[in-house]
Every structure is written in C-alpha cells, then in structure tokens.
C-alpha positions in Angstrom: 0.0 0.0 0.0 1.1 3.6 -0.7 -1.1 5.0 2.1 0.2 4.6 5.6 -2.8 4.0 7.9 -3.1 6.1 11.0 -4.4 5.1 14.4 -7.2 7.5 15.5 -8.5 8.3 18.9 -11.7 10.0 19.9 -11.8 13.6 18.9 -14.0 16.2 20.6 -12.6 19.4 19.2 -12.3 21.3 16.0 -10.0 23.4 13.8 -10.5 26.8 12.2 -12.0 26.6 8.7 -9.4 26.9 6.0 -10.4 24.3 3.5 -12.1 24.6 0.2 -15.8 24.2 -0.5 -17.3 20.9 0.5 -18.2 19.7 -3.0 -14.5 19.9 -4.0 -13.6 16.9 -1.9 -16.9 15.3 -0.9 -19.7 15.3 -3.4 -23.4 15.3 -2.5 -24.1 12.1 -4.4 -21.4 10.3 -2.4 -23.2 10.7 0.9 -25.1 7.6 2.1 -27.9 8.6 4.4 -29.2 6.3 7.1 -32.8 7.4 6.7 -35.1 9.6 4.7 -35.2 11.9 7.7 -31.4 12.4 7.6 -31.5 13.0 3.8 -34.3 15.6 4.1 -32.5 17.5 6.9 -29.2 17.6 5.1 -30.8 18.6 1.8 -32.8 21.4 3.5 -29.8 22.7 5.4 -27.0 22.4 2.8 -29.0 23.1 -0.3 -32.0 25.2 0.7 -30.7 27.2 3.7 -33.3 25.7 5.9 -31.2 25.7 9.0 -32.9 23.0 11.0 -30.3 22.7 13.8 -32.4 20.4 16.0 -33.1 18.0 13.1 -29.4 18.1 12.2 -28.3 17.1 15.7 -30.9 14.3 15.8 -30.5 13.1 12.2 -28.1 10.3 13.0 -30.6 8.6 15.3 -32.3 5.4 14.2 -35.5 6.8 15.6 -35.0 10.5 14.6 -38.6 11.4 13.9 -39.8 10.1 17.3 -36.8 11.7 19.1 -37.6 15.0 17.4 -41.2 15.0 18.5 -40.3 14.1 22.1 -37.4 16.6 22.2 -39.5 19.5 20.7 -42.2 19.0 23.2 -39.8 19.0 26.1 -37.8 21.9 24.6 -40.8 24.1 24.1 -42.2 23.5 27.6 -38.8 24.3 29.1 -38.6 27.5 27.0 -42.0 28.5 28.3 -40.9 27.8 31.9 -37.7 29.8 31.5 -39.4 32.8 29.8 -42.1 33.0 32.5 -39.7 32.8 35.5 -38.8 36.0 37.4 -35.1 35.0 37.1 -35.3 35.4 33.3 -36.0 39.2 33.9 -32.9 39.7 36.1 -29.4 40.9 35.1 -27.5 38.9 32.6 -25.4 36.9 35.0 -28.3 35.7 37.1 -30.5 35.1 34.1 -27.9 32.9 32.5 -27.2 31.1 35.7 -31.0 30.3 36.0 -31.2 29.2 32.4 -28.1 26.9 32.8 -29.5 25.2 35.9 -33.0 24.8 34.5 -31.7 23.2 31.3 -29.3 20.9 33.2 -32.0 19.8 35.6 -34.6 19.1 32.8 -32.3 17.4 30.3 -28.9 16.3 31.6 -28.1 13.4 34.0 -24.8 11.7 33.3 -21.6 12.7 31.4 -20.1 10.1 29.1 -17.3 10.5 26.6 -18.9 8.6 23.7 -22.2 10.3 23.2 -24.6 11.5 20.5 -27.1 14.2 20.8 -30.1 11.8 20.6 -28.9 10.2 23.8 -29.8 13.4 25.6 -33.3 12.7 24.5 -33.3 9.0 25.3 -31.2 8.8 28.5 -30.1 12.3 29.5 -26.4 11.3 29.0 -24.3 13.9 27.4 -20.8 15.0 26.6 -19.0 18.3 25.9 -20.2 18.7 22.3 -23.8 17.5 22.8 -24.4 19.6 25.9 -22.9 22.6 24.3 -25.3 22.1 21.4 -28.2 21.9 23.7 -27.4 25.2 25.4 -26.8 26.9 22.1 -30.2 25.8 20.8 -31.9 27.4 23.8 -29.8 30.6 23.5 -30.9 30.8 19.9 -34.6 30.7 20.9 -34.1 33.0 23.9 -32.3 35.6 21.8 -29.2 35.4 24.1 -26.1 36.3 22.2 -23.4 33.7 22.5 -20.3 32.2 20.9 -19.0 28.7 20.9 -15.4 28.3 21.9 -13.1 25.3 21.7 -9.9 24.5 23.5 -7.8 21.3 23.6 -9.7 19.9 26.6 -13.1 21.5 26.3 -15.9 22.9 24.2 -17.9 25.6 25.9 -20.1 28.7 25.4 -19.7 32.3 26.3 -23.0 34.2 26.8 -23.0 37.9 26.0 -19.6 37.9 24.4 -17.8 41.2 24.4 -19.8 42.5 27.3 -20.6 40.2 30.3 -18.6 37.3 28.8 -20.4 34.7 30.9 -18.7 31.3 30.6 -21.0 28.3 30.2 -19.2 25.0 31.0 -21.2 21.9 30.4 -18.6 19.7 31.9 -15.4 20.1 33.9 -12.5 21.1 31.6 -10.5 17.9 32.1 -13.4 15.6 31.3 -13.7 13.9 27.9 -10.2 14.4 26.7 -8.3 11.8 24.8 -4.6 11.9 24.1 -3.2 11.7 20.6 -0.3 9.5 19.8 2.9 10.9 18.2 2.3 9.3 14.9 -1.1 11.1 14.5 0.5 14.4 15.5 3.4 14.1 13.2 1.2 13.1 10.2 -1.2 16.0 10.8 1.6 18.6 11.0 3.2 17.1 7.9 0.0 17.4 6.0 -0.3 21.1 6.9 3.3 21.7 5.8 2.5 20.1 2.5 -0.5 22.4 2.2 1.7 25.4 3.0 -0.6 26.2 5.9 2.5 26.0 8.1 5.3 28.0 6.6 9.0 26.9 6.7 10.0 29.6 9.2 7.3 28.6 11.6 8.0 24.9 11.1 11.7 25.5 12.0 11.0 27.5 15.1 8.3 25.3 16.6 8.2 21.7 17.5 5.5 19.2 16.5 3.7 19.4 19.9 3.4 23.2 19.6 2.3 23.1 16.0 -0.3 20.3 16.6 -1.8 22.2 19.5 -2.0 25.4 17.6 -3.4 24.1 14.3 -5.4 21.1 15.3 -7.5 22.9 18.0 -7.1 26.6 17.4 -9.0 29.1 19.4 -11.4 30.6 16.9 -15.1 30.9 17.5 -17.2 28.2 15.8 -20.8 28.4 14.7 -23.7 26.1 15.6 -23.5 24.7 12.0 -19.9 23.9 12.6 -20.8 22.2 15.9 -23.2 19.9 13.9 -20.1 19.0 11.8 -18.1 18.2 14.9 -21.0 16.1 16.2 -20.8 14.0 13.0 -17.1 13.8 13.0 -17.2 12.5 16.6 -19.8 10.0 15.6 -17.6 8.8 12.8 -14.6 8.5 15.2 -16.7 6.6 17.8 -17.6 4.2 15.0 -14.0 3.9 14.0 -13.1 3.2 17.6 -15.4 0.2 17.4 -13.8 -1.0 14.2 -16.7 0.1 12.0 -14.6 1.8 9.3 -17.3 1.9 6.7 -19.7 3.6 9.1 -16.9 6.0 10.3 -16.2 7.0 6.7 -19.8 7.9 6.0 -20.2 9.9 9.2 -17.0 11.8 8.7 -18.0 12.8 5.2 -21.2 14.2 6.6 -19.3 16.1 9.2 -17.1 17.6 6.5 -20.2 18.8 4.6 -21.2 20.8 7.6 -17.7 21.9 8.6 -15.1 21.8 5.8 -11.8 22.5 7.4 -8.3 21.2 7.6 -9.1 18.7 10.3 -12.2 17.2 8.7 -10.4 17.1 5.3 -7.6 15.2 6.9 -10.0 12.8 8.6 -11.9 12.1 5.4 -8.7 11.4 3.6 -7.2 9.2 6.3 -10.4 7.1 6.9 -10.8 6.7 3.1 -7.2 5.4 3.0 -7.9 2.9 5.8 -11.1 1.8 4.0 -9.1 1.2 0.9 -6.6 -0.8 2.8 -9.2 -3.0 4.4 -11.6 -3.4 1.5 -11.7 -6.6 -0.5 -14.3 -5.3 -3.0 -12.6 -4.2 -6.3 -15.3 -1.7 -7.2 -15.2 -0.1 -3.7 -11.4 0.1 -4.0 -11.7 1.8 -7.4 -14.2 4.3 -5.9 -11.9 5.1 -3.0 -8.8 5.4 -5.2 -10.7 8.1 -7.2 -11.8 9.9 -4.1 -8.5 9.9 -2.4 -6.9 11.3 -5.5 -8.6 14.7 -4.7 -6.5 15.2 -1.6 -3.4 16.6 -3.4 -3.0 19.3 -0.8 -2.9 16.5 1.8 0.2 14.9 0.3 -1.5 12.5 -2.1 0.6 12.3 -5.3 -0.2 11.1 -8.8 2.3 8.2 -8.3 0.4 7.0 -5.2 -2.9 6.9 -7.1 -1.2 5.2 -10.2 0.3 2.7 -7.8 -3.0 1.9 -6.2 -4.8 1.5 -9.6 -2.0 -0.6 -10.9 -2.3 -2.9 -7.8 -6.0 -3.2 -8.6 -5.2 -4.0 -12.2 -2.9 -6.8 -11.2 -5.6 -8.4 -9.1 -8.7 -7.9 -11.3 -7.2 -8.1 -14.8 -3.9 -9.9 -14.8 -4.6 -12.4 -12.0 -8.3 -13.0 -12.5 -8.7 -12.0 -16.1 -12.0 -10.3 -15.4 -12.1 -7.7 -18.1 -15.7 -6.7 -17.5 -15.1 -6.0 -13.8 -11.8 -4.2 -14.7 -13.8 -1.9 -17.0 -16.2 -1.1 -14.3 -13.4 -0.4 -11.8 -11.8 1.9 -14.4 -15.0 3.8 -15.0 -15.6 4.1 -11.2 -12.1 5.4 -10.6 -12.3 7.9 -13.4 -15.7 9.1 -12.3 -14.3 10.1 -8.9 -11.1 11.7 -10.1 -11.1 15.5 -10.7 -7.6 16.1 -12.0 -7.5 15.9 -15.8 -3.8 15.0 -15.9 -4.3 12.1 -13.5 -7.3 10.9 -15.6 -5.0 10.6 -18.5 -2.5 8.6 -16.5 -5.2 6.2 -15.4 -6.5 6.0 -19.0 -3.0 5.0 -20.1 -2.7 2.2 -17.5 -6.2 0.9 -18.3 -5.6 0.8 -22.1 -2.0 -0.4 -22.0 -2.8 -3.3 -19.5 -5.9 -4.3 -21.6 -3.7 -4.3 -24.7 -1.0 -6.3 -23.0 -3.5 -9.0 -21.8 -5.1 -9.3 -25.2 -1.7 -9.5 -26.9 -0.6 -12.3 -24.6 -3.8 -14.1 -25.4 -3.2 -13.8 -29.1 -6.2 -11.5 -29.7 -4.3 -9.0 -31.7 -7.3 -7.1 -33.0 -8.4 -6.2 -29.5 -4.8 -5.6 -28.4 -4.3 -3.2 -31.3 -7.3 -1.2 -30.3 -6.3 -0.7 -26.7 -2.6 0.0 -27.5 -3.8 2.7 -30.0 -5.9 4.2 -27.2 -2.9 4.2 -25.0 -0.8 5.8 -27.7 -3.3 8.7 -27.9 -2.2 9.6 -24.4 1.5 8.9 -24.8 2.2 9.2 -28.6 6.0 9.3 -28.2 6.3 6.3 -25.9 8.9 4.1 -27.6 8.1 0.9 -25.8 4.4 1.3 -26.4 5.0 2.1 -30.0 7.0 -1.1 -30.4 4.4 -3.4 -29.0 1.6 -1.6 -30.9 3.4 -2.2 -34.2 3.8 -5.9 -33.2 0.1 -6.2 -32.5 -0.6 -4.3 -35.7 1.5 -6.7 -37.8 -0.1 -9.8 -36.1 -3.6 -8.4 -36.7 -2.9 -8.4 -40.5 -1.8 -12.0 -40.8 -5.1 -13.3 -42.2 -6.0 -10.1 -44.2 -5.8 -10.8 -48.0 -7.0 -7.4 -49.2 -3.9 -5.2 -49.4 -6.1 -2.0 -49.6 -7.5 -2.7 -46.2 -4.0 -3.0 -44.7 -2.8 0.1 -46.6 -5.7 2.3 -45.5 -5.2 1.2 -41.9 -1.4 1.9 -41.9 -2.0 5.3 -43.6 -4.5 6.2 -40.9 -2.2 5.2 -38.1 0.7 7.1 -39.7 -1.4 10.3 -39.5 -2.7 9.5 -36.0 0.8 8.7 -34.7 3.5 10.5 -36.6 6.2 9.0 -34.2 5.6 5.6 -35.8 7.6 6.7 -38.8 10.7 6.4 -36.6 9.9 2.7 -36.1 11.6 0.5 -38.7 9.1 -2.4 -38.3 6.3 0.0 -39.0 8.1 1.4 -42.1 8.7 -2.1 -43.3 5.0 -2.8 -43.2 4.2 0.4 -45.0 6.8 -0.3 -47.6 5.3 -3.8 -48.2 1.8 -2.4 -48.7 3.1 0.2 -51.1 5.0 -2.3 -53.2 2.1 -4.7 -53.3 -0.2 -1.9 -54.4 2.5 -1.0 -57.0 2.5 -4.5 -58.4 -1.3 -5.0 -58.3 -2.0 -1.9 -60.2 0.5 -2.5 -63.0 -0.9 -6.0 -63.3 -4.3 -4.4 -63.8 -2.8 -1.8 -66.2 -3.7 1.0 -63.8 -0.4 2.8 -64.5 -1.2 6.1 -62.8 -1.9 4.4 -59.4 0.9 1.9 -60.0 3.5 4.7 -60.6 2.2 6.5 -57.5 2.8 3.6 -55.2 6.1 2.8 -56.9 7.3 6.3 -56.0 6.0 6.0 -52.5 7.7 2.6 -52.0 11.0 3.9 -53.3 10.8 7.0 -51.1 10.3 4.9 -47.9 13.0 2.4 -49.0 15.5 5.1 -50.0 15.1 7.1 -46.8 15.2 4.0 -44.5 17.8 1.7 -46.0 18.0 -0.2 -42.6 14.4 -1.4 -42.9 13.7 -5.1 -43.6 12.0 -6.1 -46.8 9.3 -8.3 -45.3 8.6 -9.9 -48.7 11.5 -9.6 -51.2 9.4 -11.6 -53.7 6.7 -9.0 -53.6 9.3 -6.4 -54.7 10.4 -8.6 -57.5 6.9 -9.2 -58.6 6.0 -5.5 -58.6 9.0 -4.5 -60.8 8.4 -7.5 -63.0 4.7 -6.5 -63.6 5.8 -2.9 -64.4 8.5 -4.2 -66.8 5.9 -6.4 -68.6 3.5 -3.5 -68.9 6.0 -1.2 -70.5 7.5 -4.0 -72.7 4.0 -4.7 -74.1 3.6 -1.0 -74.8 6.8 -1.1 -76.8 8.7 0.9 -74.2 11.7 -1.4 -73.9 14.0 1.2 -72.4 11.5 2.0 -69.7 11.1 -1.7 -69.0 14.8 -2.3 -68.7 15.1 0.7 -66.4 12.5 -0.8 -64.1 14.3 -4.1 -64.1 17.6 -2.6 -63.1 15.9 -0.5 -60.3 14.3 -3.7 -59.0 17.5 -5.6 -59.0 19.2 -2.8 -57.1 16.7 -3.5 -54.3 16.5 -7.3 -54.6 19.6 -8.3 -56.6 18.9 -12.1 -56.2 15.3 -12.0 -57.4 14.8 -14.8 -59.9 11.9 -13.2 -61.8 13.8 -10.0 -62.4 16.9 -11.8 -63.6 14.8 -13.9 -66.0 13.1 -10.9 -67.4 16.4 -9.1 -67.9 17.8 -12.1 -69.9 14.6 -12.2 -72.0 14.7 -8.5 -72.8 18.5 -8.5 -73.5 18.2 -11.6 -75.5 15.3 -10.1 -77.5 
C-alpha cells in the first residue's frame, strides 16, 4: 500500500476553517444517508438554507422522527418555563445562571465521553459537544447572544460575548479528553506543511507538539452549524473506535459537509485510506482510489494513485482475467477523479494493460485497439509504439485485401507520426506500397501503379535499414511494371525498371529472368 494508515482516537474538538468548498472533496451524491429523515434534513440545510439545527443534531438517530417529536415538546415546555420565570428578567449573569441550571435539571443526567445528541433525548447522557449544542439551541430561541469556543480539553459557550462574557461550561474542563499519539500528530503537522498552511520559518522555530496544539485545536469561534459538523465527526470516530470503518467514513463525510476545514479534510482522507486498505471489493477500492486522489493538498501524489490503480489492475485483470469487472473499476475510478492529468495517467494504465493481456492471449485485433488508445495519451512512448506495431502486424496475418492494410497503416501514420521512426512500421508500410504498386501494374492501372512505386521507393531510400518483409513482392512489382512497358513497346523503360528492381532485390529470380529475355530479344 502507498497510504500509511493512521491510528485514530476520539476527537471532541475542531480546527479553524481553512479548507475549500465541501463539493470539491466530498460530493453530495457520495453521501449515504441512514434514513429519509437524515437526507431531508441535510438537503434542506445544505441546499435550501433551511437551518434545522435540532433536526441536524438528531438526524443520526435510528428513531430520529420520534426523538424530534419528544425533544421539541420538552424543549418548548422548558422554553415557556424559562421565559415565564422571574429570574429570566434579572441581570444577565443571574439570568444565564438560572437558564443553565434549568436546562441541566430538565435534560442532563450523566456525562459520558462517547455520546450522540439523541442520547440526551433518550437517557439524559451527554458529553462536551452535545451539551454545548443543547445550550446553544436554547440561547438561539431565547435571543441570548453567545459564541461557541473550543480548546484542547473543552468545548464551551460564552454568553453575552464582548460585554458580560459569561462562561457556560457543560462539563469540567478535564473531562472527555483523549490523548493523541505521536504518529497522528506528526502526520497531521506534515499534512499542513505540504498544504503550505504551516510555513517553513514557523516549522523550523516550533516543535510538533506546539504546531499540533495550535493548528489542530485553534481558538477561533465556531458556529452552531460547525458544531453539527463536529458532532458528526465525533460520531464517525466513535464508530472507528469500534472498528466500524465503513460507518466511520460515512459519518466523517457528513461532518465535512457541515464543517469543511483542515481537520475534517484530513480525517476524510485518512479514513478513506484505511477503508481502501481493508476493502476486498474491487469496485469499492476503485471508488476510494478516485476519491483519495482529490487530496493533493494532503500529500496524495499522482504516483500514489497510479500505484493503487496498478495494484487493482494486477488483481482484477492480470490475475483473475476479469475484463468486465476491470472496465467497471476503471469507470468508477475515473468518475471520482477531478484532476484531468491524473485521468490521462489512469486512462493509459487501463488501455495499456488491456492491450497487453489481449496481446498475450493472441487476440491482436483487441490488443491493437487498446494499444492505440494508450498511444493517444502517450504518442511518443517508444516501448508502447513497439508493442503496438507488433500487434498491428499480427492483426494483418489473415488479411488478404492489401487495400484494407494500406488504409489502416496510412490512418495510423497520420494519427501517430512518431511511428515513422519505427523500422518495423516502415517495413509494413513499404510492403503495402510495393504490393499496391505491383497489383495496379498487373491491372494496367499505370497512374496508381507509378504513384505507389514512388511511395515505396521513397520509404525504402530514406530507410535503408528497414527489412523487406517480402522480397518476392518487390520482384513481382517491378516485373509486372516491366511487362506492362515492354508490351507497350517501351523497352528502355522496361529495362530501367528491371535494373531498379535488381538494385533493391539483386537475387530475385523473376527480375533476372526478365532481364535475360529482354536483353536476348
């Protein structure tokens, strides 16, 4: 494998948004929703600006619609209770304290590190992210200004930021923190260096611990929408922690859609790489190869992707000879690749390897087709040109119509000018020219006969190192021309053609015999 798989731990924090738009790395049609409810919420939020925050936090529940109904009833009754209380009319600090205590008493019971928002509805269990989301939802409805902050060990809110700055801690700061191993830190920092997010001067003046702490967690404010993204990212990593890599990949993609940033981008790439490593399904591998190729800023190179596709080729095509499945894998990979240059590289591998397999199986017509497709991408590839010419020659073995061969060679000469540097190709061209030369003089079609005589001699004179694939065809052509002019009474012209033919094939019996007959006459 070209992708080194990383060991992940639970993540409860985020990173400032610096990545590109979501569709650039994760496409809408690549999201697998667990329910129609989840699809509806995502579509409304991400496509129609219908910011259903409650639905978004509950969407990953298997009973989302029931949970939503129960939560909204309890949420609305609590809102009414808060708004009608005398404490709600007091100064900001006392008001916020009352709100905090009321919400905690009505909704929250036990802290647990691995937690989804719907568990607040079902059990009252919560963690840093889900409880913060709960308070933020209430603040939204109560028109209390707030901001969500995140630090390495804690996610929390600040009510009335910029004025009262009232801190809302949903757990103690040290709860729910998981350490990251050195491999994870090093890889993350290396990724940001490759993206030029971390400059060379900063990299040289700071160690990995400092850079990881600064760039992985950050200290920027995050929005409620971004908190939804973190909730999904965490859900994905919880699944990963339970060895559900497929489930983790799906949830992390969803988290990225809500919160496209360096961290979520890195997680999508890394979990996709692990999925690729563990998958035994060729089509799934092809899909993942295509998707991973988009992460050029994360250090994924063209050579990595080519290597992965070549490995897939060896298994599906070379080892199992499943050409139909290989075609589907190729189409799946190409459909997921966005880099046009990389597409050309994958096209080349696909066509060359198909051509090679067909060639080895003696199916030269099919081999010729695929090698030609590969030459379209790399027209100056000498090795490819050589095997293409071999397939070309083999494909003509049973063809008796010289015009068919001639037209084909002329078309390839126009399509691939570099083939004129290949002596084997020129030898085939010369043979078709000389056969056409002889055939037309035999039929008294002198204009066409002379045309191909000149074309043959031009190829021969400019490529003296070419092999004459059929010396007897050369002798026959000049002999037919000689006979034509001799019958026309043009003895000098006939003798001239005999001498020219004997210069090229001096041991040809037909030409020697014709010369004796003419000289004797």
